[in-house]
PDB file with SEQRES, HELIX, SHEET and CRYST1 records, atoms N, CA, C and O in Angstrom:
SEQRES   1 A   73  MET VAL VAL THR LEU ASP PRO THR ALA PRO CYS ALA GLY          
SEQRES   2 A   73  HIS LEU PRO GLU ARG ASP ASP GLY THR TYR PHE ALA ALA          
SEQRES   3 A   73  HIS PRO SER HIS PRO SER VAL PHE ASN TRP GLU PRO LYS          
SEQRES   4 A   73  GLU ASN ALA HIS TYR ASP TYR PHE SER GLY ILE ALA ALA          
SEQRES   5 A   73  LYS GLN SER ILE VAL ARG ALA LEU ILE GLN GLY SER GLU          
SEQRES   6 A   73  GLU ASP TYR ALA VAL GLY GLU HIS                              
HELIX    1 AA1 THR A    8  CYS A   11  1                                   4    
HELIX    2 AA2 PRO A   31  PHE A   34  1                                   4    
HELIX    3 AA3 GLU A   40  HIS A   43  1                                   4    
HELIX    4 AA4 GLU A   65  GLU A   72  1                                   8    
SHEET    1 AA1 3 VAL A   2  THR A   4  0                                        
SHEET    2 AA1 3 TYR A  23  SER A  29  1                                        
SHEET    3 AA1 3 SER A  55  GLN A  62 -1                                        
CRYST1    1.000    1.000    1.000  90.00  90.00  90.00 P 1           1          
ATOM      1  N   MET A   1     -55.383 -26.409  -6.804  1.00  0.00           N  
ATOM      2  CA  MET A   1     -54.744 -27.624  -6.357  1.00  0.00           C  
ATOM      3  C   MET A   1     -55.744 -28.767  -6.440  1.00  0.00           C  
ATOM      4  O   MET A   1     -56.861 -28.674  -5.931  1.00  0.00           O  
ATOM      5  N   VAL A   2     -55.327 -29.831  -7.080  1.00  0.00           N  
ATOM      6  CA  VAL A   2     -56.122 -31.050  -7.134  1.00  0.00           C  
ATOM      7  C   VAL A   2     -55.546 -32.000  -6.095  1.00  0.00           C  
ATOM      8  O   VAL A   2     -54.368 -32.355  -6.148  1.00  0.00           O  
ATOM      9  N   VAL A   3     -56.385 -32.408  -5.150  1.00  0.00           N  
ATOM     10  CA  VAL A   3     -55.971 -33.370  -4.132  1.00  0.00           C  
ATOM     11  C   VAL A   3     -56.669 -34.682  -4.446  1.00  0.00           C  
ATOM     12  O   VAL A   3     -57.888 -34.729  -4.608  1.00  0.00           O  
ATOM     13  N   THR A   4     -55.889 -35.735  -4.530  1.00  0.00           N  
ATOM     14  CA  THR A   4     -56.446 -37.030  -4.882  1.00  0.00           C  
ATOM     15  C   THR A   4     -55.994 -38.093  -3.884  1.00  0.00           C  
ATOM     16  O   THR A   4     -54.914 -37.989  -3.302  1.00  0.00           O  
ATOM     17  N   LEU A   5     -56.814 -39.101  -3.694  1.00  0.00           N  
ATOM     18  CA  LEU A   5     -56.438 -40.244  -2.867  1.00  0.00           C  
ATOM     19  C   LEU A   5     -55.674 -41.273  -3.687  1.00  0.00           C  
ATOM     20  O   LEU A   5     -55.078 -42.190  -3.124  1.00  0.00           O  
ATOM     21  N   ASP A   6     -55.684 -41.139  -4.979  1.00  0.00           N  
ATOM     22  CA  ASP A   6     -55.054 -42.111  -5.861  1.00  0.00           C  
ATOM     23  C   ASP A   6     -53.905 -41.456  -6.627  1.00  0.00           C  
ATOM     24  O   ASP A   6     -54.143 -40.772  -7.622  1.00  0.00           O  
ATOM     25  N   PRO A   7     -52.666 -41.655  -6.180  1.00  0.00           N  
ATOM     26  CA  PRO A   7     -51.554 -41.005  -6.880  1.00  0.00           C  
ATOM     27  C   PRO A   7     -51.312 -41.570  -8.275  1.00  0.00           C  
ATOM     28  O   PRO A   7     -50.623 -40.942  -9.079  1.00  0.00           O  
ATOM     29  N   THR A   8     -51.860 -42.731  -8.576  1.00  0.00           N  
ATOM     30  CA  THR A   8     -51.637 -43.291  -9.904  1.00  0.00           C  
ATOM     31  C   THR A   8     -52.455 -42.588 -10.978  1.00  0.00           C  
ATOM     32  O   THR A   8     -52.061 -42.584 -12.144  1.00  0.00           O  
ATOM     33  N   ALA A   9     -53.587 -41.992 -10.607  1.00  0.00           N  
ATOM     34  CA  ALA A   9     -54.447 -41.346 -11.605  1.00  0.00           C  
ATOM     35  C   ALA A   9     -53.719 -40.227 -12.361  1.00  0.00           C  
ATOM     36  O   ALA A   9     -53.695 -40.263 -13.591  1.00  0.00           O  
ATOM     37  N   PRO A  10     -53.131 -39.244 -11.689  1.00  0.00           N  
ATOM     38  CA  PRO A  10     -52.437 -38.199 -12.456  1.00  0.00           C  
ATOM     39  C   PRO A  10     -51.173 -38.720 -13.146  1.00  0.00           C  
ATOM     40  O   PRO A  10     -50.825 -38.248 -14.228  1.00  0.00           O  
ATOM     41  N   CYS A  11     -50.489 -39.681 -12.536  1.00  0.00           N  
ATOM     42  CA  CYS A  11     -49.274 -40.226 -13.152  1.00  0.00           C  
ATOM     43  C   CYS A  11     -49.597 -41.049 -14.391  1.00  0.00           C  
ATOM     44  O   CYS A  11     -48.768 -41.160 -15.295  1.00  0.00           O  
ATOM     45  N   ALA A  12     -50.782 -41.622 -14.442  1.00  0.00           N  
ATOM     46  CA  ALA A  12     -51.199 -42.432 -15.592  1.00  0.00           C  
ATOM     47  C   ALA A  12     -51.922 -41.605 -16.653  1.00  0.00           C  
ATOM     48  O   ALA A  12     -52.370 -42.146 -17.664  1.00  0.00           O  
ATOM     49  N   GLY A  13     -52.036 -40.296 -16.425  1.00  0.00           N  
ATOM     50  CA  GLY A  13     -52.665 -39.431 -17.413  1.00  0.00           C  
ATOM     51  C   GLY A  13     -54.176 -39.394 -17.350  1.00  0.00           C  
ATOM     52  O   GLY A  13     -54.817 -39.027 -18.335  1.00  0.00           O  
ATOM     53  N   HIS A  14     -54.773 -39.764 -16.215  1.00  0.00           N  
ATOM     54  CA  HIS A  14     -56.234 -39.770 -16.096  1.00  0.00           C  
ATOM     55  C   HIS A  14     -56.805 -38.436 -15.608  1.00  0.00           C  
ATOM     56  O   HIS A  14     -58.019 -38.296 -15.465  1.00  0.00           O  
ATOM     57  N   LEU A  15     -55.952 -37.478 -15.358  1.00  0.00           N  
ATOM     58  CA  LEU A  15     -56.403 -36.127 -15.008  1.00  0.00           C  
ATOM     59  C   LEU A  15     -55.909 -35.176 -16.089  1.00  0.00           C  
ATOM     60  O   LEU A  15     -54.918 -35.467 -16.759  1.00  0.00           O  
ATOM     61  N   PRO A  16     -56.577 -34.052 -16.268  1.00  0.00           N  
ATOM     62  CA  PRO A  16     -56.157 -33.111 -17.313  1.00  0.00           C  
ATOM     63  C   PRO A  16     -54.713 -32.642 -17.103  1.00  0.00           C  
ATOM     64  O   PRO A  16     -54.307 -32.343 -15.980  1.00  0.00           O  
ATOM     65  N   GLU A  17     -53.954 -32.583 -18.181  1.00  0.00           N  
ATOM     66  CA  GLU A  17     -52.591 -32.060 -18.107  1.00  0.00           C  
ATOM     67  C   GLU A  17     -52.661 -30.542 -18.159  1.00  0.00           C  
ATOM     68  O   GLU A  17     -53.132 -29.955 -19.133  1.00  0.00           O  
ATOM     69  N   ARG A  18     -52.181 -29.922 -17.086  1.00  0.00           N  
ATOM     70  CA  ARG A  18     -52.182 -28.459 -17.005  1.00  0.00           C  
ATOM     71  C   ARG A  18     -50.886 -28.019 -16.365  1.00  0.00           C  
ATOM     72  O   ARG A  18     -50.462 -28.587 -15.359  1.00  0.00           O  
ATOM     73  N   ASP A  19     -50.262 -27.025 -16.931  1.00  0.00           N  
ATOM     74  CA  ASP A  19     -49.019 -26.496 -16.365  1.00  0.00           C  
ATOM     75  C   ASP A  19     -49.287 -25.510 -15.237  1.00  0.00           C  
ATOM     76  O   ASP A  19     -48.381 -25.192 -14.467  1.00  0.00           O  
ATOM     77  N   ASP A  20     -50.523 -25.020 -15.129  1.00  0.00           N  
ATOM     78  CA  ASP A  20     -50.832 -23.991 -14.135  1.00  0.00           C  
ATOM     79  C   ASP A  20     -51.452 -24.579 -12.869  1.00  0.00           C  
ATOM     80  O   ASP A  20     -51.999 -23.835 -12.055  1.00  0.00           O  
ATOM     81  N   GLY A  21     -51.379 -25.879 -12.687  1.00  0.00           N  
ATOM     82  CA  GLY A  21     -52.017 -26.492 -11.529  1.00  0.00           C  
ATOM     83  C   GLY A  21     -51.050 -27.306 -10.699  1.00  0.00           C  
ATOM     84  O   GLY A  21     -49.901 -27.538 -11.075  1.00  0.00           O  
ATOM     85  N   THR A  22     -51.552 -27.726  -9.569  1.00  0.00           N  
ATOM     86  CA  THR A  22     -50.786 -28.543  -8.638  1.00  0.00           C  
ATOM     87  C   THR A  22     -51.546 -29.835  -8.406  1.00  0.00           C  
ATOM     88  O   THR A  22     -52.764 -29.823  -8.229  1.00  0.00           O  
ATOM     89  N   TYR A  23     -50.830 -30.944  -8.405  1.00  0.00           N  
ATOM     90  CA  TYR A  23     -51.405 -32.245  -8.072  1.00  0.00           C  
ATOM     91  C   TYR A  23     -50.753 -32.734  -6.784  1.00  0.00           C  
ATOM     92  O   TYR A  23     -49.528 -32.792  -6.671  1.00  0.00           O  
ATOM     93  N   PHE A  24     -51.585 -33.080  -5.831  1.00  0.00           N  
ATOM     94  CA  PHE A  24     -51.129 -33.516  -4.510  1.00  0.00           C  
ATOM     95  C   PHE A  24     -51.912 -34.767  -4.132  1.00  0.00           C  
ATOM     96  O   PHE A  24     -53.134 -34.806  -4.270  1.00  0.00           O  
ATOM     97  N   ALA A  25     -51.210 -35.783  -3.658  1.00  0.00           N  
ATOM     98  CA  ALA A  25     -51.873 -37.023  -3.255  1.00  0.00           C  
ATOM     99  C   ALA A  25     -51.729 -37.222  -1.756  1.00  0.00           C  
ATOM    100  O   ALA A  25     -50.680 -36.934  -1.179  1.00  0.00           O  
ATOM    101  N   ALA A  26     -52.774 -37.708  -1.138  1.00  0.00           N  
ATOM    102  CA  ALA A  26     -52.755 -38.044   0.286  1.00  0.00           C  
ATOM    103  C   ALA A  26     -53.551 -39.332   0.449  1.00  0.00           C  
ATOM    104  O   ALA A  26     -54.673 -39.445  -0.044  1.00  0.00           O  
ATOM    105  N   HIS A  27     -52.963 -40.303   1.146  1.00  0.00           N  
ATOM    106  CA  HIS A  27     -53.642 -41.580   1.307  1.00  0.00           C  
ATOM    107  C   HIS A  27     -53.366 -42.146   2.696  1.00  0.00           C  
ATOM    108  O   HIS A  27     -52.219 -42.148   3.144  1.00  0.00           O  
ATOM    109  N   PRO A  28     -54.397 -42.623   3.382  1.00  0.00           N  
ATOM    110  CA  PRO A  28     -54.177 -43.209   4.710  1.00  0.00           C  
ATOM    111  C   PRO A  28     -53.434 -44.539   4.617  1.00  0.00           C  
ATOM    112  O   PRO A  28     -53.628 -45.312   3.680  1.00  0.00           O  
ATOM    113  N   SER A  29     -52.587 -44.785   5.601  1.00  0.00           N  
ATOM    114  CA  SER A  29     -51.893 -46.068   5.704  1.00  0.00           C  
ATOM    115  C   SER A  29     -52.701 -46.983   6.604  1.00  0.00           C  
ATOM    116  O   SER A  29     -53.305 -46.536   7.579  1.00  0.00           O  
ATOM    117  N   HIS A  30     -52.708 -48.248   6.276  1.00  0.00           N  
ATOM    118  CA  HIS A  30     -53.435 -49.206   7.103  1.00  0.00           C  
ATOM    119  C   HIS A  30     -52.634 -49.468   8.372  1.00  0.00           C  
ATOM    120  O   HIS A  30     -51.496 -49.930   8.286  1.00  0.00           O  
ATOM    121  N   PRO A  31     -53.191 -49.188   9.540  1.00  0.00           N  
ATOM    122  CA  PRO A  31     -52.454 -49.233  10.807  1.00  0.00           C  
ATOM    123  C   PRO A  31     -51.767 -50.559  11.104  1.00  0.00           C  
ATOM    124  O   PRO A  31     -50.623 -50.563  11.559  1.00  0.00           O  
ATOM    125  N   SER A  32     -52.425 -51.671  10.864  1.00  0.00           N  
ATOM    126  CA  SER A  32     -51.839 -52.952  11.244  1.00  0.00           C  
ATOM    127  C   SER A  32     -50.621 -53.322  10.396  1.00  0.00           C  
ATOM    128  O   SER A  32     -49.871 -54.230  10.752  1.00  0.00           O  
ATOM    129  N   VAL A  33     -50.426 -52.636   9.300  1.00  0.00           N  
ATOM    130  CA  VAL A  33     -49.281 -52.906   8.449  1.00  0.00           C  
ATOM    131  C   VAL A  33     -48.072 -52.063   8.875  1.00  0.00           C  
ATOM    132  O   VAL A  33     -46.938 -52.536   8.793  1.00  0.00           O  
ATOM    133  N   PHE A  34     -48.295 -50.837   9.324  1.00  0.00           N  
ATOM    134  CA  PHE A  34     -47.204 -49.907   9.543  1.00  0.00           C  
ATOM    135  C   PHE A  34     -46.873 -49.606  11.000  1.00  0.00           C  
ATOM    136  O   PHE A  34     -45.833 -49.002  11.265  1.00  0.00           O  
ATOM    137  N   ASN A  35     -47.692 -49.993  11.933  1.00  0.00           N  
ATOM    138  CA  ASN A  35     -47.370 -49.731  13.335  1.00  0.00           C  
ATOM    139  C   ASN A  35     -47.907 -50.843  14.233  1.00  0.00           C  
ATOM    140  O   ASN A  35     -48.851 -51.548  13.876  1.00  0.00           O  
ATOM    141  N   TRP A  36     -47.302 -50.981  15.377  1.00  0.00           N  
ATOM    142  CA  TRP A  36     -47.716 -51.984  16.347  1.00  0.00           C  
ATOM    143  C   TRP A  36     -48.678 -51.337  17.326  1.00  0.00           C  
ATOM    144  O   TRP A  36     -48.396 -50.270  17.872  1.00  0.00           O  
ATOM    145  N   GLU A  37     -49.796 -51.971  17.544  1.00  0.00           N  
ATOM    146  CA  GLU A  37     -50.790 -51.473  18.485  1.00  0.00           C  
ATOM    147  C   GLU A  37     -50.857 -52.421  19.687  1.00  0.00           C  
ATOM    148  O   GLU A  37     -51.094 -53.616  19.509  1.00  0.00           O  
ATOM    149  N   PRO A  38     -50.654 -51.916  20.894  1.00  0.00           N  
ATOM    150  CA  PRO A  38     -50.622 -52.780  22.071  1.00  0.00           C  
ATOM    151  C   PRO A  38     -51.987 -53.334  22.493  1.00  0.00           C  
ATOM    152  O   PRO A  38     -52.047 -54.384  23.133  1.00  0.00           O  
ATOM    153  N   LYS A  39     -53.058 -52.664  22.156  1.00  0.00           N  
ATOM    154  CA  LYS A  39     -54.396 -53.131  22.552  1.00  0.00           C  
ATOM    155  C   LYS A  39     -55.027 -53.923  21.413  1.00  0.00           C  
ATOM    156  O   LYS A  39     -54.879 -53.570  20.243  1.00  0.00           O  
ATOM    157  N   GLU A  40     -55.727 -54.992  21.763  1.00  0.00           N  
ATOM    158  CA  GLU A  40     -56.284 -55.891  20.757  1.00  0.00           C  
ATOM    159  C   GLU A  40     -57.273 -55.182  19.829  1.00  0.00           C  
ATOM    160  O   GLU A  40     -57.251 -55.409  18.620  1.00  0.00           O  
ATOM    161  N   ASN A  41     -58.135 -54.330  20.379  1.00  0.00           N  
ATOM    162  CA  ASN A  41     -59.121 -53.666  19.509  1.00  0.00           C  
ATOM    163  C   ASN A  41     -58.429 -52.723  18.518  1.00  0.00           C  
ATOM    164  O   ASN A  41     -58.915 -52.544  17.402  1.00  0.00           O  
ATOM    165  N   ALA A  42     -57.321 -52.129  18.905  1.00  0.00           N  
ATOM    166  CA  ALA A  42     -56.578 -51.274  17.984  1.00  0.00           C  
ATOM    167  C   ALA A  42     -55.819 -52.108  16.957  1.00  0.00           C  
ATOM    168  O   ALA A  42     -55.700 -51.712  15.797  1.00  0.00           O  
ATOM    169  N   HIS A  43     -55.303 -53.268  17.384  1.00  0.00           N  
ATOM    170  CA  HIS A  43     -54.573 -54.141  16.466  1.00  0.00           C  
ATOM    171  C   HIS A  43     -55.461 -54.609  15.323  1.00  0.00           C  
ATOM    172  O   HIS A  43     -55.002 -54.714  14.185  1.00  0.00           O  
ATOM    173  N   TYR A  44     -56.726 -54.892  15.611  1.00  0.00           N  
ATOM    174  CA  TYR A  44     -57.642 -55.375  14.584  1.00  0.00           C  
ATOM    175  C   TYR A  44     -58.460 -54.268  13.919  1.00  0.00           C  
ATOM    176  O   TYR A  44     -59.417 -54.551  13.199  1.00  0.00           O  
ATOM    177  N   ASP A  45     -58.094 -53.033  14.154  1.00  0.00           N  
ATOM    178  CA  ASP A  45     -58.726 -51.889  13.489  1.00  0.00           C  
ATOM    179  C   ASP A  45     -57.997 -51.680  12.155  1.00  0.00           C  
ATOM    180  O   ASP A  45     -57.205 -50.749  12.016  1.00  0.00           O  
ATOM    181  N   TYR A  46     -58.268 -52.546  11.184  1.00  0.00           N  
ATOM    182  CA  TYR A  46     -57.500 -52.594   9.939  1.00  0.00           C  
ATOM    183  C   TYR A  46     -57.559 -51.325   9.103  1.00  0.00           C  
ATOM    184  O   TYR A  46     -56.595 -51.008   8.405  1.00  0.00           O  
ATOM    185  N   PHE A  47     -58.648 -50.602   9.156  1.00  0.00           N  
ATOM    186  CA  PHE A  47     -58.780 -49.413   8.334  1.00  0.00           C  
ATOM    187  C   PHE A  47     -58.782 -48.135   9.152  1.00  0.00           C  
ATOM    188  O   PHE A  47     -58.978 -47.049   8.607  1.00  0.00           O  
ATOM    189  N   SER A  48     -58.568 -48.250  10.438  1.00  0.00           N  
ATOM    190  CA  SER A  48     -58.455 -47.149  11.386  1.00  0.00           C  
ATOM    191  C   SER A  48     -59.783 -46.411  11.550  1.00  0.00           C  
ATOM    192  O   SER A  48     -60.793 -46.739  10.927  1.00  0.00           O  
ATOM    193  N   GLY A  49     -59.732 -45.418  12.401  1.00  0.00           N  
ATOM    194  CA  GLY A  49     -60.929 -44.646  12.657  1.00  0.00           C  
ATOM    195  C   GLY A  49     -61.657 -45.077  13.911  1.00  0.00           C  
ATOM    196  O   GLY A  49     -62.557 -44.376  14.374  1.00  0.00           O  
ATOM    197  N   ILE A  50     -61.282 -46.231  14.475  1.00  0.00           N  
ATOM    198  CA  ILE A  50     -61.948 -46.701  15.681  1.00  0.00           C  
ATOM    199  C   ILE A  50     -60.999 -46.628  16.874  1.00  0.00           C  
ATOM    200  O   ILE A  50     -61.287 -45.941  17.854  1.00  0.00           O  
ATOM    201  N   ALA A  51     -59.868 -47.334  16.796  1.00  0.00           N  
ATOM    202  CA  ALA A  51     -58.966 -47.398  17.946  1.00  0.00           C  
ATOM    203  C   ALA A  51     -57.492 -47.241  17.583  1.00  0.00           C  
ATOM    204  O   ALA A  51     -56.691 -46.873  18.442  1.00  0.00           O  
ATOM    205  N   ALA A  52     -57.121 -47.504  16.361  1.00  0.00           N  
ATOM    206  CA  ALA A  52     -55.708 -47.466  15.967  1.00  0.00           C  
ATOM    207  C   ALA A  52     -55.266 -46.058  15.587  1.00  0.00           C  
ATOM    208  O   ALA A  52     -56.078 -45.221  15.193  1.00  0.00           O  
ATOM    209  N   LYS A  53     -53.966 -45.814  15.710  1.00  0.00           N  
ATOM    210  CA  LYS A  53     -53.388 -44.553  15.226  1.00  0.00           C  
ATOM    211  C   LYS A  53     -53.421 -44.572  13.708  1.00  0.00           C  
ATOM    212  O   LYS A  53     -53.291 -45.629  13.090  1.00  0.00           O  
ATOM    213  N   GLN A  54     -53.590 -43.422  13.119  1.00  0.00           N  
ATOM    214  CA  GLN A  54     -53.693 -43.330  11.658  1.00  0.00           C  
ATOM    215  C   GLN A  54     -52.526 -42.524  11.106  1.00  0.00           C  
ATOM    216  O   GLN A  54     -52.286 -41.398  11.541  1.00  0.00           O  
ATOM    217  N   SER A  55     -51.812 -43.088  10.163  1.00  0.00           N  
ATOM    218  CA  SER A  55     -50.752 -42.371   9.445  1.00  0.00           C  
ATOM    219  C   SER A  55     -51.261 -42.036   8.051  1.00  0.00           C  
ATOM    220  O   SER A  55     -52.144 -42.709   7.518  1.00  0.00           O  
ATOM    221  N   ILE A  56     -50.695 -40.993   7.474  1.00  0.00           N  
ATOM    222  CA  ILE A  56     -51.084 -40.588   6.125  1.00  0.00           C  
ATOM    223  C   ILE A  56     -49.827 -40.383   5.297  1.00  0.00           C  
ATOM    224  O   ILE A  56     -48.882 -39.730   5.737  1.00  0.00           O  
ATOM    225  N   VAL A  57     -49.824 -40.941   4.107  1.00  0.00           N  
ATOM    226  CA  VAL A  57     -48.734 -40.742   3.159  1.00  0.00           C  
ATOM    227  C   VAL A  57     -49.132 -39.577   2.262  1.00  0.00           C  
ATOM    228  O   VAL A  57     -50.254 -39.525   1.758  1.00  0.00           O  
ATOM    229  N   ARG A  58     -48.196 -38.636   2.067  1.00  0.00           N  
ATOM    230  CA  ARG A  58     -48.474 -37.466   1.228  1.00  0.00           C  
ATOM    231  C   ARG A  58     -47.403 -37.353   0.157  1.00  0.00           C  
ATOM    232  O   ARG A  58     -46.240 -37.680   0.395  1.00  0.00           O  
ATOM    233  N   ALA A  59     -47.797 -36.889  -1.024  1.00  0.00           N  
ATOM    234  CA  ALA A  59     -46.835 -36.732  -2.116  1.00  0.00           C  
ATOM    235  C   ALA A  59     -47.249 -35.573  -3.013  1.00  0.00           C  
ATOM    236  O   ALA A  59     -48.421 -35.411  -3.352  1.00  0.00           O  
ATOM    237  N   LEU A  60     -46.278 -34.790  -3.379  1.00  0.00           N  
ATOM    238  CA  LEU A  60     -46.477 -33.726  -4.355  1.00  0.00           C  
ATOM    239  C   LEU A  60     -46.158 -34.315  -5.726  1.00  0.00           C  
ATOM    240  O   LEU A  60     -45.016 -34.692  -5.990  1.00  0.00           O  
ATOM    241  N   ILE A  61     -47.140 -34.394  -6.582  1.00  0.00           N  
ATOM    242  CA  ILE A  61     -46.954 -34.983  -7.895  1.00  0.00           C  
ATOM    243  C   ILE A  61     -46.518 -33.928  -8.906  1.00  0.00           C  
ATOM    244  O   ILE A  61     -45.682 -34.184  -9.772  1.00  0.00           O  
ATOM    245  N   GLN A  62     -47.096 -32.751  -8.779  1.00  0.00           N  
ATOM    246  CA  GLN A  62     -46.737 -31.638  -9.664  1.00  0.00           C  
ATOM    247  C   GLN A  62     -46.928 -30.349  -8.899  1.00  0.00           C  
ATOM    248  O   GLN A  62     -47.987 -30.127  -8.310  1.00  0.00           O  
ATOM    249  N   GLY A  63     -45.920 -29.499  -8.898  1.00  0.00           N  
ATOM    250  CA  GLY A  63     -46.008 -28.217  -8.221  1.00  0.00           C  
ATOM    251  C   GLY A  63     -44.713 -27.877  -7.506  1.00  0.00           C  
ATOM    252  O   GLY A  63     -43.699 -28.556  -7.668  1.00  0.00           O  
ATOM    253  N   SER A  64     -44.762 -26.827  -6.722  1.00  0.00           N  
ATOM    254  CA  SER A  64     -43.576 -26.330  -6.025  1.00  0.00           C  
ATOM    255  C   SER A  64     -43.563 -26.797  -4.572  1.00  0.00           C  
ATOM    256  O   SER A  64     -44.546 -27.354  -4.082  1.00  0.00           O  
ATOM    257  N   GLU A  65     -42.459 -26.569  -3.899  1.00  0.00           N  
ATOM    258  CA  GLU A  65     -42.352 -26.893  -2.478  1.00  0.00           C  
ATOM    259  C   GLU A  65     -43.371 -26.094  -1.663  1.00  0.00           C  
ATOM    260  O   GLU A  65     -43.884 -26.584  -0.657  1.00  0.00           O  
ATOM    261  N   GLU A  66     -43.660 -24.881  -2.089  1.00  0.00           N  
ATOM    262  CA  GLU A  66     -44.680 -24.081  -1.416  1.00  0.00           C  
ATOM    263  C   GLU A  66     -46.053 -24.744  -1.556  1.00  0.00           C  
ATOM    264  O   GLU A  66     -46.863 -24.708  -0.629  1.00  0.00           O  
ATOM    265  N   ASP A  67     -46.305 -25.341  -2.708  1.00  0.00           N  
ATOM    266  CA  ASP A  67     -47.566 -26.058  -2.914  1.00  0.00           C  
ATOM    267  C   ASP A  67     -47.660 -27.261  -1.978  1.00  0.00           C  
ATOM    268  O   ASP A  67     -48.737 -27.570  -1.466  1.00  0.00           O  
ATOM    269  N   TYR A  68     -46.535 -27.940  -1.753  1.00  0.00           N  
ATOM    270  CA  TYR A  68     -46.537 -29.079  -0.826  1.00  0.00           C  
ATOM    271  C   TYR A  68     -46.979 -28.629   0.560  1.00  0.00           C  
ATOM    272  O   TYR A  68     -47.786 -29.300   1.204  1.00  0.00           O  
ATOM    273  N   ALA A  69     -46.460 -27.507   1.017  1.00  0.00           N  
ATOM    274  CA  ALA A  69     -46.830 -26.986   2.339  1.00  0.00           C  
ATOM    275  C   ALA A  69     -48.332 -26.708   2.411  1.00  0.00           C  
ATOM    276  O   ALA A  69     -48.955 -26.952   3.445  1.00  0.00           O  
ATOM    277  N   VAL A  70     -48.915 -26.202   1.333  1.00  0.00           N  
ATOM    278  CA  VAL A  70     -50.354 -25.947   1.303  1.00  0.00           C  
ATOM    279  C   VAL A  70     -51.121 -27.270   1.361  1.00  0.00           C  
ATOM    280  O   VAL A  70     -52.086 -27.392   2.116  1.00  0.00           O  
ATOM    281  N   GLY A  71     -50.706 -28.249   0.579  1.00  0.00           N  
ATOM    282  CA  GLY A  71     -51.381 -29.530   0.573  1.00  0.00           C  
ATOM    283  C   GLY A  71     -51.259 -30.273   1.889  1.00  0.00           C  
ATOM    284  O   GLY A  71     -52.153 -31.024   2.280  1.00  0.00           O  
ATOM    285  N   GLU A  72     -50.150 -30.057   2.562  1.00  0.00           N  
ATOM    286  CA  GLU A  72     -49.907 -30.724   3.840  1.00  0.00           C  
ATOM    287  C   GLU A  72     -50.900 -30.273   4.913  1.00  0.00           C  
ATOM    288  O   GLU A  72     -51.212 -31.022   5.839  1.00  0.00           O  
ATOM    289  N   HIS A  73     -51.383 -29.060   4.777  1.00  0.00           N  
ATOM    290  CA  HIS A  73     -52.310 -28.532   5.789  1.00  0.00           C  
ATOM    291  C   HIS A  73     -53.720 -28.677   5.309  1.00  0.00           C  
ATOM    292  O   HIS A  73     -54.655 -28.294   6.013  1.00  0.00           O  
TER     293      HIS A  73                                                      
END                                                                             
């Protein structure tokens, strides 16, 4: 399984094309864009890791539903 932070790389052909592999993308969402933070220090934690809650977007680019479950963990 290839896990990448950039889902455009495999879709644009920048990774080797292989039928026997899985491509999975995971990328953090910027907290101030996707959720409301009641405390000022969390509101200005633009890249998270200090005070804001962190969400992650995940996508299976190539593979089976079972592969998605593996990538999710």
